[in-house]
C-alpha positions as a Python dict, from the first residue, in 0.01 Angstrom:
ca = {
    (1, 'X'): (0, 0, 0),
    (2, 'X'): (-234, 26, 296),
    (3, 'X'): (-234, -352, 343),
    (4, 'X'): (147, -360, 358),
    (5, 'X'): (145, -71, 604),
    (6, 'X'): (-107, -251, 828),
    (7, 'X'): (81, -580, 810),
    (8, 'X'): (415, -433, 918),
    (9, 'X'): (245, -225, 1188),
    (10, 'X'): (91, -538, 1337),
    (11, 'X'): (419, -728, 1315),
    (12, 'X'): (638, -467, 1484),
    (13, 'X'): (387, -390, 1758),
    (14, 'X'): (229, -726, 1831),
    (15, 'X'): (513, -972, 1785),
    (16, 'X'): (786, -963, 2043),
    (17, 'X'): (1033, -1139, 1813),
    (18, 'X'): (1074, -1022, 1455),
    (19, 'X'): (1367, -958, 1220),
    (20, 'X'): (1527, -618, 1266),
    (21, 'X'): (1477, -527, 899),
    (22, 'X'): (1102, -522, 961),
    (23, 'X'): (1155, -192, 1145),
    (24, 'X'): (1308, -54, 826),
    (25, 'X'): (1026, -198, 616),
    (26, 'X'): (761, -48, 843),
    (27, 'X'): (939, 289, 839),
    (28, 'X'): (940, 282, 458),
    (29, 'X'): (570, 187, 452),
    (30, 'X'): (491, 479, 688),
    (31, 'X'): (688, 720, 474),
    (32, 'X'): (511, 602, 158),
    (33, 'X'): (172, 637, 327),
    (34, 'X'): (273, 989, 424),
    (35, 'X'): (354, 1076, 62),
    (36, 'X'): (21, 926, -54),
    (37, 'X'): (-178, 1209, 94),
    (38, 'X'): (-510, 1045, 14),
    (39, 'X'): (-448, 783, 285),
    (40, 'X'): (-635, 992, 543),
    (41, 'X'): (-381, 911, 814),
    (42, 'X'): (-241, 1183, 1039),
    (43, 'X'): (86, 1307, 881),
    (44, 'X'): (243, 1372, 1221),
    (45, 'X'): (173, 1015, 1334),
    (46, 'X'): (313, 869, 1011),
    (47, 'X'): (623, 1086, 1027),
    (48, 'X'): (675, 1004, 1395),
    (49, 'X'): (646, 633, 1320),
    (50, 'X'): (889, 667, 1029),
    (51, 'X'): (1146, 838, 1250),
    (52, 'X'): (1097, 596, 1539),
    (53, 'X'): (1137, 280, 1336),
    (54, 'X'): (1426, 402, 1124),
    (55, 'X'): (1597, 494, 1453),
    (56, 'X'): (1529, 148, 1597),
    (57, 'X'): (1663, -7, 1280),
    (58, 'X'): (1984, 199, 1280),
    (59, 'X'): (2047, 107, 1644),
    (60, 'X'): (2015, -265, 1574),
    (61, 'X'): (2143, -313, 1217),
    (62, 'X'): (2504, -200, 1245),
    (63, 'X'): (2622, -396, 939),
    (64, 'X'): (2377, -257, 682),
    (65, 'X'): (2572, -108, 390),
    (66, 'X'): (2300, 159, 360),
    (67, 'X'): (2331, 268, 722),
    (68, 'X'): (2490, 604, 636),
    (69, 'X'): (2214, 682, 386),
    (70, 'X'): (1943, 577, 629),
    (71, 'X'): (2101, 792, 902),
    (72, 'X'): (2108, 1091, 667),
    (73, 'X'): (1743, 1034, 576),
    (74, 'X'): (1661, 1004, 945),
    (75, 'X'): (1820, 1342, 1014),
    (76, 'X'): (1611, 1498, 735),
    (77, 'X'): (1292, 1329, 859),
    (78, 'X'): (1349, 1459, 1212),
    (79, 'X'): (1374, 1813, 1073),
    (80, 'X'): (1059, 1757, 869),
    (81, 'X'): (875, 1632, 1178),
    (82, 'X'): (988, 1933, 1382),
    (83, 'X'): (878, 2167, 1105),
    (84, 'X'): (537, 1999, 1090),
    (85, 'X'): (497, 2031, 1467),
    (86, 'X'): (601, 2397, 1455),
    (87, 'X'): (339, 2470, 1188),
    (88, 'X'): (70, 2300, 1400),
    (89, 'X'): (160, 2514, 1701),
    (90, 'X'): (134, 2846, 1518),
}
């Protein structure tokens, strides 16, 4: 899983031109890394990346039949990120 995560991260950050669905793929890879708690990565960073790239995907992929589901998941992930940040600040 880590290799997939690294690959998509490099693609979306280093290549100016890439298919829009790679934002969705990277967001999914970030979310999976987050759920695999043994990855050692910072949960806030992974969750932030998940939110950011799902948002970028939803802005660009207007014809995706799963857009409503992705938008609903994005809303939940934003709440999860805010909750995580609130716990860190206490």
